[in-house]
C-alpha positions in Angstrom: 20.7 111.7 37.0 20.2 107.9 37.1 22.1 104.9 35.7 21.2 103.0 32.5 20.2 100.0 34.5 17.9 102.1 36.7 16.4 103.8 33.6 15.6 100.4 31.9 14.1 99.0 35.1 11.9 102.2 35.5 10.7 102.0 31.9 9.7 98.3 32.4 7.9 99.0 35.6 6.0 102.0 34.3 4.7 100.6 31.0 1.7 98.3 31.0 0.3 96.1 28.2 -2.4 97.9 26.2 -4.8 94.9 26.1 -7.0 96.8 23.6 -8.8 95.1 20.8 -9.0 96.0 17.1 -10.1 94.1 14.0 -7.7 93.7 11.1 -8.0 92.2 7.6 -6.0 89.0 7.7 -3.6 90.2 5.0 -2.8 93.3 7.2 -2.5 91.5 10.5 1.1 90.3 10.2 3.1 90.9 13.4 -0.1 91.3 15.6 -1.1 88.9 18.4 -4.5 87.3 18.4 -6.9 88.9 20.9 -9.1 85.8 21.1 -9.1 82.2 19.9 -9.8 81.6 16.3 -11.9 78.5 15.2 -11.8 76.9 11.8 -14.7 77.7 9.4 -14.1 74.5 7.3 -12.3 71.2 7.3 -8.8 71.5 6.1 -8.3 69.9 3.7 -12.0 70.3 2.8 -12.0 66.9 1.0 -9.8 63.8 0.8 -6.8 65.1 -1.1 -4.1 63.5 -3.2 -0.6 63.9 -1.7 1.1 62.9 -4.9 1.0 63.1 -8.7 0.1 59.5 -9.6 -2.9 57.2 -9.7 -5.9 56.8 -7.4 -6.9 53.2 -7.0 -9.8 51.1 -5.8 -7.6 48.3 -4.4 -7.9 44.7 -5.3 -5.6 41.6 -5.2 -3.8 42.2 -8.5 -1.1 44.7 -9.4 -2.9 45.6 -12.7 -5.6 48.2 -12.9 -7.9 49.6 -15.6 -7.4 53.4 -16.2 -10.8 55.0 -16.6 -10.5 58.7 -15.9 -8.5 61.7 -14.7 -8.9 64.2 -11.9 -6.7 67.3 -11.5 -6.6 70.0 -8.9 -9.8 72.1 -9.0 -12.0 69.4 -10.6 -15.3 68.8 -8.9 -16.5 65.6 -10.5 -16.5 62.2 -8.7 -15.6 59.2 -11.0 -16.9 55.9 -9.6 -14.2 53.3 -9.4 -14.9 49.6 -9.1 -12.3 47.3 -7.5 -9.4 47.1 -10.0 -10.1 50.6 -11.5 -7.7 53.5 -11.4 -7.7 57.2 -12.4 -4.9 59.6 -13.2 -4.7 62.1 -10.3 -2.5 65.1 -9.4 -1.3 66.6 -6.2 -4.0 68.5 -4.4 -6.8 67.0 -6.4 -9.9 65.6 -4.7 -9.7 61.8 -4.3 -13.0 60.1 -5.3 -14.9 58.4 -2.5 -14.6 55.1 -4.3 -10.7 55.3 -4.3 -8.8 54.2 -1.3 -5.1 54.6 -2.1 -2.8 56.7 -4.4 0.3 55.2 -6.0 3.0 57.8 -7.0 3.5 57.9 -10.7 7.2 56.9 -10.5 6.1 53.4 -9.4 3.6 52.8 -12.2 4.0 51.2 -15.6 1.5 52.4 -18.3 0.3 50.3 -21.2 -2.6 52.1 -23.0 -5.6 51.9 -20.6 -3.8 49.5 -18.3 -1.4 50.3 -15.5 0.7 48.1 -13.3 1.9 49.2 -9.9 5.1 48.0 -8.3 3.6 46.7 -5.1 0.4 46.5 -3.2 -0.7 49.4 -1.0 -2.4 49.9 2.3 -5.7 51.8 2.3 -5.2 55.5 2.7 -1.7 55.5 1.2 -0.8 59.0 -0.1 -4.3 60.4 0.7 -4.7 63.4 3.0 -7.8 62.8 5.1 -10.5 65.5 5.1 -9.8 67.7 8.2 -6.3 66.3 8.6 -4.9 69.8 9.6 -8.0 71.0 11.4 -11.7 70.1 11.5 -14.6 72.6 11.1 -15.3 74.2 14.5 -11.9 73.2 16.0 -9.4 75.6 17.5 -7.3 76.9 14.6 -5.0 79.3 16.5 -5.2 80.2 20.2 -5.3 83.7 21.8 -2.0 85.5 21.9 -0.5 83.7 18.9 1.8 86.0 16.9 0.6 86.2 13.3 3.6 85.3 11.3 3.4 84.9 7.4 2.7 81.2 7.9 -0.1 82.0 10.3 -1.6 84.5 7.8 -1.5 81.9 5.1 -3.0 79.3 7.4 -5.9 81.5 8.4 -6.6 82.5 4.8 -6.6 78.9 3.7 -9.5 78.4 6.2 -11.5 81.2 4.6 -11.0 83.6 7.4 -10.8 87.2 6.2 -10.7 89.2 9.5 -9.2 88.6 12.9 -9.5 90.3 16.3 -6.0 91.3 17.5 -4.3 93.2 20.3 -4.1 96.8 19.2 -0.7 98.2 18.7 0.0 101.6 20.2 -0.9 104.8 18.5 2.3 106.9 18.3 3.0 110.5 17.8 6.4 111.7 16.7 7.2 115.4 17.4 10.3 117.2 16.1 11.2 120.7 17.3 13.5 123.4 16.1 13.5 126.6 14.1 16.6 125.3 12.2 14.8 122.4 10.7 13.4 122.3 7.1 12.0 119.6 4.9 14.4 117.6 2.7 14.0 118.6 -0.9 13.6 122.4 -0.2 16.5 124.8 -0.9 18.8 124.9 2.1 19.3 128.5 3.5 22.3 129.4 5.6 21.7 128.4 9.2 19.2 125.7 8.4 19.5 121.9 8.4 17.3 119.2 6.9 15.0 117.5 9.5 15.8 113.8 9.6 14.7 112.6 13.0 11.1 112.1 12.1 11.9 110.0 9.0 14.5 108.0 10.9 12.2 107.2 13.8 9.2 106.6 11.6 11.2 103.9 9.7 12.5 102.4 12.9 8.9 102.0 14.0 7.8 100.6 10.6 10.7 98.2 10.8 9.2 96.9 14.1 5.8 96.8 12.4 4.3 99.7 14.3 2.3 101.6 11.6 -0.2 103.8 13.5 2.2 106.7 13.6 1.7 110.5 13.0 4.4 113.1 12.6 4.1 116.6 14.0 6.7 119.4 13.4 6.8 122.5 15.5 9.1 125.5 15.7 10.7 126.8 18.9 7.6 128.5 20.2 6.3 127.8 23.7 2.6 128.1 23.1 2.7 126.1 19.9 4.8 123.4 21.7 2.4 123.2 24.7 -0.7 123.1 22.5 0.7 120.4 20.2 1.9 118.3 23.1 -1.5 118.5 24.8 -3.2 117.3 21.6 -1.0 114.4 20.9 -0.9 113.2 24.6 -4.7 113.2 24.7 -4.9 111.2 21.5 -2.1 108.6 21.5 -0.7 105.8 23.6 2.9 106.9 23.1 4.5 110.3 22.3 8.1 110.6 21.2 9.6 114.1 20.9 13.0 114.9 19.7 14.8 118.1 20.7 13.8 120.9 23.0 14.4 118.9 26.1 17.6 120.5 27.3 17.9 123.7 29.3 18.5 126.3 26.5 16.5 129.5 26.1 14.6 127.9 23.3 14.1 124.4 24.6 10.4 124.4 25.4 9.5 120.7 25.5 10.4 120.2 29.2 8.6 123.4 30.3 5.5 122.5 28.3 5.4 119.0 29.7 5.6 120.3 33.3 2.7 122.8 32.7 0.6 120.0 31.2 1.1 118.1 34.4 3.0 115.2 32.8 4.5 113.1 35.6 8.3 113.1 35.3 9.4 109.5 35.9 13.0 110.4 35.2 15.1 113.0 33.4 18.7 112.6 32.5 20.6 109.3 32.3 24.3 108.8 33.0 25.1 107.7 29.4 26.7 108.8 26.2 25.1 109.6 23.9 21.7 110.7 25.2 22.2 112.2 28.6 19.2 114.6 28.4 16.5 111.9 28.1 13.1 112.4 29.6 10.5 109.7 30.4 7.1 110.7 31.7 3.5 109.6 31.9 0.1 111.3 31.9 -2.7 108.9 32.7 -2.2 106.0 30.2 0.0 107.8 27.8 3.8 107.4 27.9 6.0 110.2 26.8 9.7 110.1 25.8 11.6 113.2 25.0 14.8 112.2 23.2 17.8 114.4 22.5 17.7 116.3 19.2 21.0 115.0 17.9 20.1 112.2 15.5 22.5 109.5 16.7 21.6 110.2 20.3 17.9 110.0 19.5 18.2 106.7 17.7 20.4 105.2 20.5 17.8 106.1 23.1 15.1 104.8 20.9 16.7 101.3 20.8 17.8 101.4 24.5 14.5 102.6 26.0 11.6 103.2 23.6 12.0 99.7 22.1 11.4 98.3 25.6 8.3 100.4 26.1 6.9 99.2 22.8 7.4 95.5 23.5 6.0 95.9 27.0 2.9 97.6 25.5 2.5 94.6 23.2 2.9 92.2 26.2 5.8 90.5 24.5 7.9 88.0 26.5 11.2 89.4 25.1 11.3 93.1 25.6 15.0 94.0 25.2 17.1 93.8 22.1 19.4 90.7 22.1 22.9 91.0 23.7 25.8 88.8 22.8 29.5 88.7 23.6 32.1 89.4 20.8 35.8 89.9 20.4 36.8 93.4 19.5 38.8 94.0 16.3 39.2 97.7 17.1 40.8 99.9 19.7 38.9 102.7 21.4 39.6 105.2 24.2 36.6 106.4 26.2 36.5 110.0 27.4 34.8 110.7 30.6 33.1 108.4 33.1 29.8 107.9 31.5 28.9 104.5 30.0 28.7 104.6 26.2 26.8 103.1 23.4 29.2 102.8 20.4 28.1 102.3 16.8 29.5 99.0 15.5 29.4 96.2 13.0 29.0 92.7 14.4 29.9 89.7 12.3 30.5 86.1 13.4 31.5 86.7 17.0 33.7 89.7 16.1 32.8 93.3 16.4 34.3 96.5 14.9 33.8 99.8 16.6 33.4 102.4 13.9 34.9 105.9 13.6 32.6 108.9 14.0 30.9 108.3 17.4 29.7 111.9 17.7 26.0 112.1 18.8 25.1 114.3 15.8 26.6 111.9 13.2 24.4 109.4 11.3 26.8 108.4 8.7 28.4 105.8 10.9 25.0 104.7 12.3 23.9 104.0 8.7 26.6 101.3 8.5 26.0 99.8 11.9 24.1 96.7 12.8 25.0 96.8 16.5 25.8 98.9 19.5 28.8 98.1 21.8 28.0 98.8 25.4 31.0 100.2 27.3 30.5 100.2 31.1 31.4 103.1 33.3 34.5 101.4 34.7 36.1 100.7 31.3 38.3 103.5 29.9 39.8 101.8 26.9 39.2 98.9 24.5 41.9 96.8 22.9 41.9 94.2 20.2 40.5 90.9 21.3 38.8 92.4 24.4 35.4 90.7 25.0 32.6 93.2 24.6 28.9 93.3 25.2 27.1 93.9 21.9 23.5 94.9 21.4 22.1 93.6 18.1 20.0 96.1 16.3 16.8 95.1 14.4 17.6 95.1 10.7 
């Protein structure tokens, strides 16, 4: 049995970035990282553009101008202005080639077809030059840029419809247990509704990992071995829940051994989640999490999260940790370090009731985990605690 620190270090050192390429429609590429540089297809803006609602002018020495036309956003005509001419213009509209400044409408007096501006302007005033953001053929976004909503909008504004991005891992979720049935079905005596797959699926979706399949198997050795072999051969990451302990019907560990999955570690000195397995077969990483839902989710955030971020070659691969004052008391049983479900708010943290590894009700209210080291046996009000902030 290894320590939490050792387990985290081992996960980091045994997971490599995928460095695989895939093509995505721009609108579905959010959260991905660019696999290669992207160059602009057009000038942006593609024409000289008005930055204001106002009047485009062909400057001369007087403050008075003749109003001869109007251009609004989307118009494609080019009025010809002589010195002393003006046109009504709107934000985003193309500025005619014969106009050389735009006066904002608040500084213009109108008298029929004559306008008077408050002061003289310099050439180029309130005109966005063609290609001001980026010119055709220039670098728009460099390789390894994360595609945020702003980046998606920017690329779309350049007419780009597809991008090459680093592939996110393909992930298989496996749940095991004869006692598990699908929510919505009648609940016979001795059965429980299976929740781990939906819980972990949504944890993955929340992190923008969408290439996920779910596989449910009963406590049957042959079925377990065959299903594990299939998903290991076809995925970058396999996450199993349940069946990893040493009971008569816990077949996951036995099947992994027969499939020649390399055991990197098994069992971590922690609560919840002591029977945690991490292994590898070729380039596929395998986590076998405890079957108890709260233990499975705690292990997901403590270890699987790190593996996912490392696969994506992210700089920050652990969840953020902060210090906070406790507003709760807690007595720790045993000598194992613990992850406690908690609510963090403005440098204060409340340790919640119901810390049993099978209970999700408290986890449903939590936005953080309090880490209690091995050498701490009790927590008092105003004690400074280490808090792991969960992705919301």
